[in-house]
C-alpha positions, -999 to +999 in steps of 0.1 A: +506-208+080+483-200+053+484-168+031+455-147+033+432-142-003+430-106+006+444-083+030+443-046+041+471-023+029+480+013+038+498+027+011+533+046+019+541+081+005+558+061-025+542+035-041+551+009-073+527+007-103+528-020-129+509-016-164+490-049-173+466-062-197+433-074-182+399-080-198+374-055-193+335-062-196+320-034-215+283-047-215+266-080-206+232-089-225+209-119-222+202-134-257+173-158-265+162-170-298+137-193-307+145-219-337+118-237-355+123-265-376+101-295-393+120-327-402+112-361-422+121-392-399+144-419-417+111-442-410+077-442-394+074-435-357+050-444-333+065-417-307+096-395-299+111-411-267+132-379-260+155-355-277+191-341-263+204-311-274+235-287-269+248-254-284+281-259-303+302-234-325+291-203-305+302-170-323+300-135-313+305-108-339+307-071-323+292-044-346+311-012-344+303+024-354+329+051-360+324+086-352+343+119-345+340+131-307+314+156-320+290+125-327+291+127-364+293+093-381+321+084-402+309+069-433+344+070-453+373+057-438+393+083-424+424+087-400+419+116-374+426+122-339+392+129-330+381+096-343+363+073-319+351+037-320+320+026-305+303-006-301+268-010-311+254-043-310+265-082-314+257-108-334+254-143-319+256-174-342+258-212-334+245-243-342+220-265-320+228-302-322+204-323-314+202-363-309+165-374-316+154-407-303+121-423-314+103-455-312+096-473-347+064-496-357+086-527-346+088-510-310+127-506-314+142-474-302+164-458-328+179-423-332+197-398-355+213-366-354+203-329-365+222-296-363+201-267-368+220-232-375+206-203-356+217-164-356+206-135-334+215-097-335+212-080-300+215-044-298+226-027-266+207-001-247+236+025-254+265+023-274+299+016-257+331+034-264+361+010-272+400+017-273+407-008-300+384-027-320+412-056-326+410-062-285+375-067-284+358-103-280+328-120-270+324-145-240+295-167-234+278-176-201+248-194-186+242-212-220+210-235-222+185-247-248+151-261-245+133-285-267+097-289-274+084-311-300+052-327-317+047-356-340+018-347-361+022-375-385+043-407-382+070-395-404+069-355-397+087-343-367+083-303-355+104-289-328+108-256-314+140-249-297+146-219-273+184-210-269+191-185-239+226-174-231+244-141-217+270-125-241+297-103-225+317-078-246+349-079-234+380-057-246+412-062-233+428-030-218+463-020-205+460-004-172+480+006-142+476-012-108+495-005-077+516-032-064+509-042-027+537-064-008+524-098-005+517-110+030+549-130+035+546-156+063+570-155+093+606-167+084+617-194+108+650-194+125+675-169+136+677-138+117+710-128+133+745-139+115+767-155+144+744-150+174+770-171+194+798-144+189+821-172+176+839-157+148+864-128+158+885-106+132+909-101+163+901-098+202+883-064+198+863-070+167+836-096+160+835-106+123+795-101+120+788-075+144+798-035+149+812-028+182+829-003+204+845-004+239+843-042+234+866-075+239+864-111+232+861-133+263+862-170+271+837-169+297+808-178+276+773-193+278+778-217+252+806-221+226+840-207+231+836-169+230+812-142+240+813-103+239+824-082+271+810-047+267+830-019+286+862-040+293+883-016+274+872+012+299+842+008+322+835+045+323+830+047+289+800+037+267+802+006+248+783-011+221+776-042+200+753-041+169+742-060+139+721-048+110+696-076+096+681-073+062+674-109+053+640-122+065+626-091+080+588-087+069+567-061+081+536-062+101+547-089+125+562-089+160+600-102+168+613-119+199+652-110+210+667-139+231+700-134+247+722-147+276+738-118+299+764-117+327+779-090+350+818-091+351+828-077+385+862-063+383+857-038+412+830-025+438+812-001+419+786-015+400+769+013+382+757+008+347+724-001+325+725-022+295+701-013+271+688-039+244+670-029+212+657-038+180+652-008+154+633-012+123+637+006+089+619+010+058+638+004+024+648+040+023+664+037+058+640+057+075+634+044+114+599+029+116+597+014+148+614+003+178+613-025+206+638-018+237+643-029+275+667-014+298+684-036+325+701-020+358+734-037+368+715-047+402+692-070+380+721-089+360+737-117+382+774-116+391+796-140+374+767-162+358+747-161+330+708-154+328+685-156+300+668-123+290+637-123+261+613-095+252+589-093+222+589-060+201+554-043+190+540-054+157+562-037+129+553-012+107+539-029+073+570-010+055+597-026+076+626-043+054+653-042+078+665-041+113+693-035+139+697-054+171+719-032+194+732-037+229+742-005+246+767-001+277+758+026+297+779+036+325+776+059+358+802+079+373+827+057+393+817+023+376+842-005+378+823-034+364+812-047+328+788-070+312+787-101+289+769-110+260+762-143+243+738-166+222+718-138+208+686-149+188+664-126+168+631-145+158+601-135+140+570-144+160+541-160+136+506-145+140+482-168+158+457-184+136 
């Protein structure tokens, strides 16, 4: 399953913020500079075949102005809490590197290189305030150079180069950003520990489950053991539950699957079994629930049947869940219910 490059997140009441350093564009200006040059060729030429050109060693120098918050320019260096630093213009400099190919009098193509420096000062439409002049730098984009030429004499070459580029004035600034939870993929497999109820500390306490009015039974769907709810007293409620924190992610559905059988101990079968998955946020506050209730008449006597249901989509803040089975007897009940092979799975989103 692929992770989306962007997603919507509704923030909870409490959010986490992180201070980061990011480049912030203060201004972007288009710079154009025309550079004329006339050179003497190494030998007499019949014509210029072609000229290739590129811009090298680009450098941007910001021009700062110090002033007080009142707008007065500071001419003498001073330290003041009202002192502000503004950037007014940028000086762009570099070198036009050219490869000149010409045809000599012997009809041979020869070439030589030429480097022509250039510089252009570009003023902003309005000054931009900066927080720290040492964090300001210049980025260059859309760099292009075009060459036109003429050969007025066999040994003289006149060229006009037009350099065009975009200079972005950038400042590294420290800002606070809200940390959104990552859109985690659905973890595979059973989220429960010992879903088969094979590990018991004693006949009344499974190791990985909480329980009340529960006893170990060898009448299992698979393996050696299962849990019998209500067996200690069929007239009292019973419960079997487990907290799950590993692999619970928000914004997902979960599927609970288990096997159930009625243990017929007498003539009165009057109970209900409630199976539920309760979801909590990181503070232990309940943020969702999925449940299903089964009457004793819908549970087969002395034989296991599989039951499965899917929860609603969980809250995005869900970080843990509790799987709980509740045995709810009515007056005069004599029978109990067995639970085995419990599986809680995250349901992948359809793509």
